[in-house]
N, CA, C and O atoms as a GROMACS GRO file, in nm:
protein
  356
    1ALA      N    1   0.084  -0.118   0.000
    1ALA     CA    2   0.000   0.000   0.000
    1ALA      C    3   0.089   0.125   0.000
    1ALA      O    4   0.191   0.130   0.069
    2VAL      N    5   0.048   0.222  -0.077
    2VAL     CA    6   0.119   0.350  -0.084
    2VAL      C    7   0.018   0.463  -0.071
    2VAL      O    8  -0.100   0.447  -0.103
    3LYS      N    9   0.065   0.578  -0.025
    3LYS     CA   10  -0.021   0.694  -0.012
    3LYS      C   11  -0.038   0.760  -0.148
    3LYS      O   12   0.051   0.757  -0.233
    4ARG      N   13  -0.155   0.819  -0.167
    4ARG     CA   14  -0.180   0.890  -0.292
    4ARG      C   15  -0.079   1.002  -0.310
    4ARG      O   16  -0.046   1.072  -0.214
    5ASN      N   17  -0.030   1.019  -0.431
    5ASN     CA   18   0.069   1.118  -0.474
    5ASN      C   19   0.210   1.089  -0.421
    5ASN      O   20   0.298   1.174  -0.431
    6GLN      N   21   0.231   0.972  -0.366
    6GLN     CA   22   0.364   0.932  -0.319
    6GLN      C   23   0.451   0.893  -0.439
    6GLN      O   24   0.403   0.827  -0.532
    7SER      N   25   0.576   0.935  -0.438
    7SER     CA   26   0.672   0.890  -0.539
    7SER      C   27   0.720   0.751  -0.500
    7SER      O   28   0.757   0.726  -0.385
    8CYS      N   29   0.720   0.661  -0.597
    8CYS     CA   30   0.754   0.521  -0.569
    8CYS      C   31   0.864   0.474  -0.664
    8CYS      O   32   0.866   0.510  -0.781
    9VAL      N   33   0.955   0.394  -0.611
    9VAL     CA   34   1.056   0.328  -0.692
    9VAL      C   35   1.041   0.178  -0.668
    9VAL      O   36   1.039   0.132  -0.554
   10VAL      N   37   1.030   0.105  -0.777
   10VAL     CA   38   1.015  -0.041  -0.771
   10VAL      C   39   1.136  -0.103  -0.839
   10VAL      O   40   1.173  -0.063  -0.949
   11ARG      N   41   1.195  -0.199  -0.773
   11ARG     CA   42   1.311  -0.270  -0.829
   11ARG      C   43   1.266  -0.410  -0.869
   11ARG      O   44   1.222  -0.488  -0.785
   12PHE      N   45   1.279  -0.441  -0.996
   12PHE     CA   46   1.249  -0.574  -1.047
   12PHE      C   47   1.380  -0.652  -1.057
   12PHE      O   48   1.481  -0.600  -1.105
   13VAL      N   49   1.376  -0.777  -1.012
   13VAL     CA   50   1.493  -0.865  -1.023
   13VAL      C   51   1.446  -0.993  -1.090
   13VAL      O   52   1.361  -1.064  -1.038
   14ASN      N   53   1.502  -1.021  -1.206
   14ASN     CA   54   1.469  -1.143  -1.279
   14ASN      C   55   1.580  -1.245  -1.255
   14ASN      O   56   1.687  -1.237  -1.317
   15ASP      N   57   1.555  -1.338  -1.167
   15ASP     CA   58   1.654  -1.442  -1.136
   15ASP      C   59   1.631  -1.568  -1.219
   15ASP      O   60   1.682  -1.675  -1.184
   16THR      N   61   1.556  -1.556  -1.327
   16THR     CA   62   1.522  -1.674  -1.407
   16THR      C   63   1.593  -1.671  -1.542
   16THR      O   64   1.665  -1.577  -1.574
   17ALA      N   65   1.571  -1.776  -1.620
   17ALA     CA   66   1.627  -1.787  -1.755
   17ALA      C   67   1.526  -1.743  -1.862
   17ALA      O   68   1.549  -1.765  -1.980
   18TRP      N   69   1.415  -1.680  -1.820
   18TRP     CA   70   1.309  -1.641  -1.912
   18TRP      C   71   1.289  -1.490  -1.910
   18TRP      O   72   1.321  -1.423  -1.812
   19HIS      N   73   1.235  -1.439  -2.020
   19HIS     CA   74   1.197  -1.298  -2.027
   19HIS      C   75   1.068  -1.276  -1.950
   19HIS      O   76   0.982  -1.364  -1.945
   20HIS      N   77   1.055  -1.158  -1.889
   20HIS     CA   78   0.935  -1.122  -1.815
   20HIS      C   79   0.894  -0.979  -1.850
   20HIS      O   80   0.959  -0.884  -1.808
   21PRO      N   81   0.785  -0.963  -1.928
   21PRO     CA   82   0.731  -0.828  -1.952
   21PRO      C   83   0.643  -0.790  -1.833
   21PRO      O   84   0.530  -0.838  -1.822
   22MET      N   85   0.694  -0.706  -1.746
   22MET     CA   86   0.624  -0.668  -1.624
   22MET      C   87   0.539  -0.543  -1.650
   22MET      O   88   0.589  -0.441  -1.697
   23HIS      N   89   0.409  -0.554  -1.618
   23HIS     CA   90   0.310  -0.451  -1.653
   23HIS      C   91   0.241  -0.399  -1.527
   23HIS      O   92   0.200  -0.477  -1.440
   24LEU      N   93   0.228  -0.267  -1.518
   24LEU     CA   94   0.158  -0.202  -1.407
   24LEU      C   95   0.032  -0.136  -1.460
   24LEU      O   96   0.039  -0.053  -1.551
   25HIS      N   97  -0.081  -0.173  -1.405
   25HIS     CA   98  -0.208  -0.111  -1.443
   25HIS      C   99  -0.225   0.023  -1.370
   25HIS      O  100  -0.177   0.040  -1.258
   26GLY      N  101  -0.294   0.118  -1.435
   26GLY     CA  102  -0.335   0.241  -1.369
   26GLY      C  103  -0.232   0.350  -1.357
   26GLY      O  104  -0.264   0.460  -1.313
   27HIS      N  105  -0.108   0.324  -1.396
   27HIS     CA  106  -0.001   0.422  -1.382
   27HIS      C  107   0.099   0.407  -1.497
   27HIS      O  108   0.105   0.303  -1.562
   28PHE      N  109   0.175   0.510  -1.519
   28PHE     CA  110   0.288   0.505  -1.610
   28PHE      C  111   0.414   0.528  -1.529
   28PHE      O  112   0.412   0.600  -1.429
   29PHE      N  113   0.524   0.469  -1.572
   29PHE     CA  114   0.650   0.482  -1.500
   29PHE      C  115   0.763   0.510  -1.597
   29PHE      O  116   0.746   0.502  -1.719
   30ARG      N  117   0.877   0.544  -1.541
   30ARG     CA  118   1.000   0.561  -1.618
   30ARG      C  119   1.103   0.461  -1.568
   30ARG      O  120   1.116   0.438  -1.448
   31VAL      N  121   1.174   0.401  -1.661
   31VAL     CA  122   1.280   0.308  -1.625
   31VAL      C  123   1.404   0.391  -1.590
   31VAL      O  124   1.458   0.462  -1.674
   32LEU      N  125   1.446   0.381  -1.464
   32LEU     CA  126   1.561   0.459  -1.416
   32LEU      C  127   1.694   0.393  -1.446
   32LEU      O  128   1.792   0.460  -1.480
   33SER      N  129   1.697   0.259  -1.432
   33SER     CA  130   1.823   0.188  -1.453
   33SER      C  131   1.796   0.044  -1.494
   33SER      O  132   1.688  -0.011  -1.470
   34ARG      N  133   1.897  -0.015  -1.557
   34ARG     CA  134   1.898  -0.157  -1.591
   34ARG      C  135   2.034  -0.211  -1.546
   34ARG      O  136   2.139  -0.159  -1.582
   35ASN      N  137   2.028  -0.316  -1.465
   35ASN     CA  138   2.151  -0.373  -1.409
   35ASN      C  139   2.238  -0.266  -1.344
   35ASN      O  140   2.360  -0.265  -1.358
   36ASP      N  141   2.172  -0.176  -1.271
   36ASP     CA  142   2.236  -0.068  -1.195
   36ASP      C  143   2.304   0.038  -1.280
   36ASP      O  144   2.381   0.118  -1.228
   37VAL      N  145   2.278   0.039  -1.411
   37VAL     CA  146   2.332   0.142  -1.501
   37VAL      C  147   2.217   0.235  -1.538
   37VAL      O  148   2.116   0.190  -1.592
   38PRO      N  149   2.230   0.365  -1.510
   38PRO     CA  150   2.121   0.458  -1.543
   38PRO      C  151   2.086   0.454  -1.691
   38PRO      O  152   2.174   0.442  -1.777
   39THR      N  153   1.958   0.463  -1.721
   39THR     CA  154   1.912   0.461  -1.860
   39THR      C  155   1.927   0.600  -1.922
   39THR      O  156   1.916   0.701  -1.853
   40ARG      N  157   1.953   0.603  -2.051
   40ARG     CA  158   1.966   0.730  -2.123
   40ARG      C  159   1.831   0.790  -2.153
   40ARG      O  160   1.809   0.910  -2.134
   41HIS      N  161   1.739   0.706  -2.200
   41HIS     CA  162   1.606   0.752  -2.239
   41HIS      C  163   1.506   0.705  -2.135
   41HIS      O  164   1.503   0.586  -2.100
   42ARG      N  165   1.426   0.795  -2.086
   42ARG     CA  166   1.331   0.761  -1.980
   42ARG      C  167   1.189   0.791  -2.026
   42ARG      O  168   1.119   0.874  -1.968
   43GLU      N  169   1.148   0.720  -2.133
   43GLU     CA  170   1.013   0.738  -2.185
   43GLU      C  171   0.911   0.686  -2.083
   43GLU      O  172   0.941   0.600  -2.001
   44TRP      N  173   0.790   0.741  -2.091
   44TRP     CA  174   0.682   0.692  -2.008
   44TRP      C  175   0.635   0.558  -2.063
   44TRP      O  176   0.615   0.544  -2.184
   45ARG      N  177   0.617   0.460  -1.976
   45ARG     CA  178   0.571   0.327  -2.015
   45ARG      C  179   0.482   0.268  -1.906
   45ARG      O  180   0.473   0.321  -1.796
   46ASP      N  181   0.418   0.158  -1.941
   46ASP     CA  182   0.343   0.082  -1.841
   46ASP      C  183   0.393  -0.062  -1.833
   46ASP      O  184   0.343  -0.142  -1.754
   47THR      N  185   0.492  -0.094  -1.916
   47THR     CA  186   0.550  -0.229  -1.919
   47THR      C  187   0.701  -0.217  -1.939
   47THR      O  188   0.748  -0.134  -2.017
   48VAL      N  189   0.775  -0.300  -1.867
   48VAL     CA  190   0.920  -0.310  -1.888
   48VAL      C  191   0.953  -0.457  -1.913
   48VAL      O  192   0.910  -0.544  -1.838
   49LEU      N  193   1.030  -0.483  -2.018
   49LEU     CA  194   1.070  -0.620  -2.051
   49LEU      C  195   1.202  -0.649  -1.982
   49LEU      O  196   1.304  -0.586  -2.010
   50LEU      N  197   1.199  -0.748  -1.892
   50LEU     CA  198   1.320  -0.790  -1.823
   50LEU      C  199   1.379  -0.911  -1.893
   50LEU      O  200   1.312  -1.013  -1.910
   51ALA      N  201   1.503  -0.900  -1.935
   51ALA     CA  202   1.574  -1.013  -1.994
   51ALA      C  203   1.615  -1.110  -1.883
   51ALA      O  204   1.614  -1.074  -1.766
   52PRO      N  205   1.651  -1.231  -1.920
   52PRO     CA  206   1.700  -1.326  -1.817
   52PRO      C  207   1.816  -1.265  -1.738
   52PRO      O  208   1.909  -1.207  -1.794
   53ARG      N  209   1.808  -1.279  -1.605
   53ARG     CA  210   1.909  -1.231  -1.510
   53ARG      C  211   1.924  -1.079  -1.506
   53ARG      O  212   2.025  -1.028  -1.457
   54GLU      N  213   1.826  -1.008  -1.557
   54GLU     CA  214   1.832  -0.861  -1.559
   54GLU      C  215   1.760  -0.802  -1.437
   54GLU      O  216   1.668  -0.861  -1.382
   55ARG      N  217   1.806  -0.683  -1.398
   55ARG     CA  218   1.742  -0.604  -1.293
   55ARG      C  219   1.703  -0.469  -1.354
   55ARG      O  220   1.772  -0.417  -1.442
   56ALA      N  221   1.593  -0.415  -1.305
   56ALA     CA  222   1.551  -0.282  -1.352
   56ALA      C  223   1.485  -0.207  -1.237
   56ALA      O  224   1.414  -0.266  -1.155
   57GLU      N  225   1.508  -0.077  -1.234
   57GLU     CA  226   1.443   0.011  -1.138
   57GLU      C  227   1.350   0.104  -1.215
   57GLU      O  228   1.391   0.166  -1.314
   58VAL      N  229   1.225   0.114  -1.168
   58VAL     CA  230   1.129   0.204  -1.231
   58VAL      C  231   1.072   0.299  -1.125
   58VAL      O  232   1.070   0.266  -1.006
   59ALA      N  233   1.028   0.417  -1.169
   59ALA     CA  234   0.972   0.516  -1.076
   59ALA      C  235   0.839   0.566  -1.132
   59ALA      O  236   0.822   0.586  -1.252
   60PHE      N  237   0.745   0.587  -1.039
   60PHE     CA  238   0.616   0.644  -1.076
   60PHE      C  239   0.559   0.720  -0.958
   60PHE      O  240   0.601   0.701  -0.844
   61VAL      N  241   0.463   0.806  -0.986
   61VAL     CA  242   0.389   0.877  -0.882
   61VAL      C  243   0.255   0.807  -0.869
   61VAL      O  244   0.183   0.792  -0.967
   62ALA      N  245   0.222   0.765  -0.749
   62ALA     CA  246   0.098   0.692  -0.722
   62ALA      C  247  -0.018   0.792  -0.712
   62ALA      O  248  -0.068   0.818  -0.602
   63ASP      N  249  -0.059   0.846  -0.826
   63ASP     CA  250  -0.159   0.952  -0.826
   63ASP      C  251  -0.298   0.904  -0.866
   63ASP      O  252  -0.390   0.985  -0.881
   64ASN      N  253  -0.315   0.773  -0.884
   64ASN     CA  254  -0.443   0.718  -0.928
   64ASN      C  255  -0.493   0.622  -0.818
   64ASN      O  256  -0.444   0.510  -0.809
   65PRO      N  257  -0.589   0.666  -0.735
   65PRO     CA  258  -0.631   0.584  -0.622
   65PRO      C  259  -0.701   0.456  -0.666
   65PRO      O  260  -0.768   0.451  -0.770
   66GLY      N  261  -0.683   0.354  -0.585
   66GLY     CA  262  -0.748   0.225  -0.611
   66GLY      C  263  -0.651   0.111  -0.595
   66GLY      O  264  -0.538   0.129  -0.552
   67ASP      N  265  -0.697  -0.008  -0.632
   67ASP     CA  266  -0.614  -0.128  -0.632
   67ASP      C  267  -0.570  -0.156  -0.774
   67ASP      O  268  -0.653  -0.166  -0.865
   68TRP      N  269  -0.439  -0.168  -0.795
   68TRP     CA  270  -0.383  -0.183  -0.929
   68TRP      C  271  -0.296  -0.307  -0.938
   68TRP      O  272  -0.213  -0.333  -0.852
   69MET      N  273  -0.317  -0.383  -1.044
   69MET     CA  274  -0.244  -0.507  -1.065
   69MET      C  275  -0.106  -0.480  -1.124
   69MET      O  276  -0.090  -0.397  -1.213
   70LEU      N  277  -0.008  -0.551  -1.073
   70LEU     CA  278   0.128  -0.552  -1.126
   70LEU      C  279   0.156  -0.698  -1.158
   70LEU      O  280   0.149  -0.784  -1.069
   71HIS      N  281   0.189  -0.728  -1.285
   71HIS     CA  282   0.201  -0.870  -1.322
   71HIS      C  283   0.290  -0.889  -1.444
   71HIS      O  284   0.322  -0.794  -1.516
   72CYS      N  285   0.330  -1.014  -1.465
   72CYS     CA  286   0.400  -1.054  -1.586
   72CYS      C  287   0.297  -1.080  -1.694
   72CYS      O  288   0.194  -1.143  -1.668
   73HIS      N  289   0.322  -1.033  -1.815
   73HIS     CA  290   0.229  -1.051  -1.926
   73HIS      C  291   0.235  -1.191  -1.986
   73HIS      O  292   0.152  -1.222  -2.072
   74VAL      N  293   0.328  -1.274  -1.946
   74VAL     CA  294   0.329  -1.413  -1.991
   74VAL      C  295   0.226  -1.486  -1.904
   74VAL      O  296   0.245  -1.500  -1.784
   75LEU      N  297   0.118  -1.533  -1.966
   75LEU     CA  298   0.005  -1.586  -1.890
   75LEU      C  299   0.043  -1.702  -1.800
   75LEU      O  300  -0.008  -1.712  -1.688
   76ASP      N  301   0.130  -1.790  -1.844
   76ASP     CA  302   0.174  -1.902  -1.758
   76ASP      C  303   0.245  -1.850  -1.633
   76ASP      O  304   0.227  -1.905  -1.524
   77HIS      N  305   0.325  -1.744  -1.648
   77HIS     CA  306   0.396  -1.687  -1.534
   77HIS      C  307   0.296  -1.620  -1.438
   77HIS      O  308   0.306  -1.635  -1.316
   78GLN      N  309   0.201  -1.547  -1.496
   78GLN     CA  310   0.099  -1.481  -1.415
   78GLN      C  311   0.017  -1.585  -1.339
   78GLN      O  312  -0.009  -1.569  -1.220
   79ALA      N  313  -0.024  -1.692  -1.407
   79ALA     CA  314  -0.103  -1.798  -1.343
   79ALA      C  315  -0.024  -1.867  -1.233
   79ALA      O  316  -0.081  -1.918  -1.137
   80GLY      N  317   0.108  -1.869  -1.248
   80GLY     CA  318   0.195  -1.929  -1.147
   80GLY      C  319   0.221  -1.838  -1.028
   80GLY      O  320   0.293  -1.876  -0.935
   81GLY      N  321   0.164  -1.717  -1.029
   81GLY     CA  322   0.176  -1.630  -0.913
   81GLY      C  323   0.260  -1.506  -0.933
   81GLY      O  324   0.284  -1.433  -0.837
   82MET      N  325   0.305  -1.479  -1.055
   82MET     CA  326   0.388  -1.362  -1.078
   82MET      C  327   0.300  -1.239  -1.098
   82MET      O  328   0.293  -1.182  -1.206
   83MET      N  329   0.233  -1.201  -0.988
   83MET     CA  330   0.149  -1.083  -0.989
   83MET      C  331   0.128  -1.036  -0.846
   83MET      O  332   0.144  -1.111  -0.750
   84ALA      N  333   0.093  -0.908  -0.836
   84ALA     CA  334   0.069  -0.846  -0.705
   84ALA      C  335  -0.030  -0.733  -0.725
   84ALA      O  336  -0.065  -0.699  -0.838
   85THR      N  337  -0.075  -0.677  -0.614
   85THR     CA  338  -0.164  -0.562  -0.617
   85THR      C  339  -0.098  -0.448  -0.542
   85THR      O  340  -0.047  -0.464  -0.432
   86ILE      N  341  -0.102  -0.331  -0.606
   86ILE     CA  342  -0.055  -0.209  -0.540
   86ILE      C  343  -0.180  -0.130  -0.503
   86ILE      O  344  -0.261  -0.097  -0.589
   87ARG      N  345  -0.197  -0.099  -0.376
   87ARG     CA  346  -0.312  -0.022  -0.328
   87ARG      C  347  -0.269   0.123  -0.308
   87ARG      O  348  -0.178   0.151  -0.229
   88VAL      N  349  -0.334   0.213  -0.380
   88VAL     CA  350  -0.307   0.356  -0.370
   88VAL      C  351  -0.424   0.419  -0.295
   88VAL      O  352  -0.537   0.414  -0.342
   89GLY      N  353  -0.396   0.479  -0.177
   89GLY     CA  354  -0.504   0.534  -0.096
   89GLY      C  355  -0.493   0.682  -0.075
   89GLY      O  356  -0.578   0.742  -0.009
   0.00000   0.00000   0.00000
């Protein structure tokens, strides 16, 4: 749970041998770094593709109240539990 209008940084860690397109509903974010190296271009997105063994940091402002799903777009991964809910209050 996060407070409304709070700035948030989420760190994704892919410890697997598979790609994971991680998607956040209700918000847009910017990718700050990949494998601890700052990114040059910080376009607004709602999905970041993590390569095998890759890490990424994303930032967003939680300005949209409600419960929002964060999940992998690979349906088998999502069905296996690779999803969460972010509550913005």
